Each structure stands twice: as C-alpha cells, then as structure tokens.
N, C-alpha and C positions, 0 to 999 in steps of 0.2 A: 273354726273347726273345734270339735270336741275330741279330746285325746283319751284313749283307752290304752294305757301302757302297762304291760305285764312283764314280769321277770321270771325266768326259769334258771335255777341255780345261781341267781344273782339278786341282790337286794336293789330295788329301784330307789335310789336316793333322790333327794330334792335336786341336787346338782345335775344328775343324769336326766331327771324328768324335765327340768328347765332347759337343758341343752337340746334335748330331742324336740320339745315343743317349739323352741326358738328356731331351730333349723327347718323343721317341717312347715312352720307357719310362713316361711319365706315363699313357699309354693303358691300362696294366695295371689301373688302379683300376676300370675299367668291367667287369672280368671276375671271376667268383668264383674261377676257377683261372687264373693267368697263362698266356697262350698260349706254347706251346713251339716255335712255328714260326719260320722264318727271316724276318727283315724285310729286304726288298730295297729299297735306297735308291740311286737314280742321281742324281748331281749333274752338271750340265753348264753350260757357259757358251757362248753364241753371241751375237755382236754386243752385248756388254756387258749381256746379259740372263741372269740366273741362273735355272736351271730345276731343279726337284727333282721326282722321281717316287718315291713310296713305295707299295710293295705288301706287304701282310701277308696271305699265304694261311694260312687256318686250316681246321680240319676242316669246319666248317659255314658258313663265311663268308669272303668275300674282300673285304678293305678296300683301297681304292686311292685315291690322291690325286695330282694333278699340278698344279704351280703354277709360274708364271713371274713373276719380280720383279727389280728392279734390285739389291736387296740380298739376298744369300744367306740371312742369318739371318732376315729377314722372310719369305722364301719358305718356310723350314723351319717357322716359326710358323704361316703360313697353311695349310700342308699338314697340320700336326697339328690345327688347328682344323677343317679339312674332315673329317679322319678321326673326330674327336670327334663332329661333327654326324652323320656316317653311323652311328656306333655308337649314339648316343642315339636317333636317329630309328628305327633298326631295332629296338632293344630296346623302345622305347615301343610301336611298332606290334605287335610280337610279344606283348608282355605284355598289351596290350589284347585282342588276339585270343584268347589263351589264357585270360584271365579270363572272357571271354564263353563259352568252351567248357568252363570249369571245370578247366583243366589247371594244373600248378604255375606259380607266379607268375614265377619267374626263368628260364623255359625260353627257349632260343634256337632259331630255325627254321633248317632246313638250306637252303643255297643249291644250286641245280641247276648242273650243268656245262653247257657249251655243247653245242649239238646236233651231230648228225653232219655231216661235211663230205665232199663228193664233188668231185673235180676231173676235168674232161673232158680227155681226151688229144687231141692233134691229129688222130689217125686216127678220130675220132668214136667211139672205144671209151671206155666209162666205167669207170674204175678206182677202186674204193673204197679210199682211202688211210688212212682212220682211222675207227674205230668207237668210240663212247662209249656207255656205259650208265649210267643214273641213275634214281633213284626220282623219280616225279612227285608232289610233295607238294601236297595240296589247298590252294588259296589263292584270293583274289579277284584281279581284274585289277590293282587298285591296288598290292597287295603285289608282284605279278609285275613291274610296271613299276619299282618301287623296287629290286628285286633285279637286274633287267636293267641299270639305271643304275649300281648299285654294281659290277657286273662289267665295265661298260664295253662291253657288247655291243649289237648293233643289234636283236636279237630274243631272246625267252625262251619256252621251252616249259613249260607247267604244267597241272595238273589244276584245272579250275574247281570250287571247293567248292560252288557253288550247283547246277550241272548235273551234275557228275561227269564231264564230257567233257574231253578233251585240247584245250587252246587254245594259241594263240601270240599274244604281244604283240610289237609291233615299233615302232621309231622311224621316223617318216616324214621325208621330206626337208625338210618345212616345220617340223620340230622338234616336231610333235605326235605322238601315239601312235595306233596302230591295234590292233585285236583281230581275230584270225582264229578263227572257231568252225566246227565241222563242220556241214554241212548235213544235216538229218535228214529 
C-alpha cells in the first residue's frame, strides 16, 4: 500500500506517520493479494478533538472510516478497527452468498459506483455535468445497504437477484432504509 497522509492544523511527524502506516498495513492480512491502491489519510485537529479519515479505494471495494477522539493514537486504532470490521463483514457476507451459489470460496464482490448526477442551472436548463456507467451486480437489498453504507452514500442502485429488476435502496431521514422497486 502507498500512503498519502495529510494533516490539517497538525504537523504529521515521522512518529505519527510510522504509527499510521504500521496500523493500516495490518489490514493486508485480509487479502490474498495485498492492495496496490493509495491509502488516503487525513488527520485534523479542531477544538482539542483529533479526527482521522481513512479511505482505501480498491478495484472492487471502497473502505472508509472516520473517527473523532481526544487522543490521536486512539483515533487511529479505532479507525483501523472500523476498517477491519468492514472487511470481515463484507468477506463473510460475500463468501456465504458465493457458497450458496457454488462459486469459489474466497471471491470478493464488486462495489458499484455512485449514480449519475445532474445539476439544474439558474435558467431552468438542465445541464448534464457527469455521466457514470457501471455494471449492476445481482444482489439482495441487505447486501446493497451494506455496500451503500461502506461507500458513505445516501442511495445505491443495484439489480435485485430475486426479481432481476433494477432497484434503489436509500437512507431515510429517520435513519432507517427504503427500497424503490419498479411498478409493473
């Protein structure tokens, strides 16, 4: 893993850099092939509160953790714990699903990219500023919610493996989840 460690209102010393790299490098044991992606770490201090954001974008998975704590080293430990839980939970879910379908035991599912975004101009003309294309992998709504949470998004588009239809899960303001299915 290649580390990109930045500090806001804090100087990233060699001791901090080494501690962060040592702790996050322990996540490599969960993968058959160590990830070659960049690890983005943002350290910041606001009002005596230490904050760490860790993002590990990989080919088929985006791992992200954000922790606030009084102690920077405790925040790093908590962030690594969160990332470990995400990896274990995801691998367990995927392995269970592939065992049911008879696929290889150690397969990793692909995560989808965020959906298209359109921005309305003041003149009431709609200008499409970004287009994204991605494969919709068949999954159930529970797995789609897990992947949406790991990405940190408020919605997630997927193909329902039961019906074969395109569905959307979303996070509601009350903290619960919703499912949008096409009306036939």
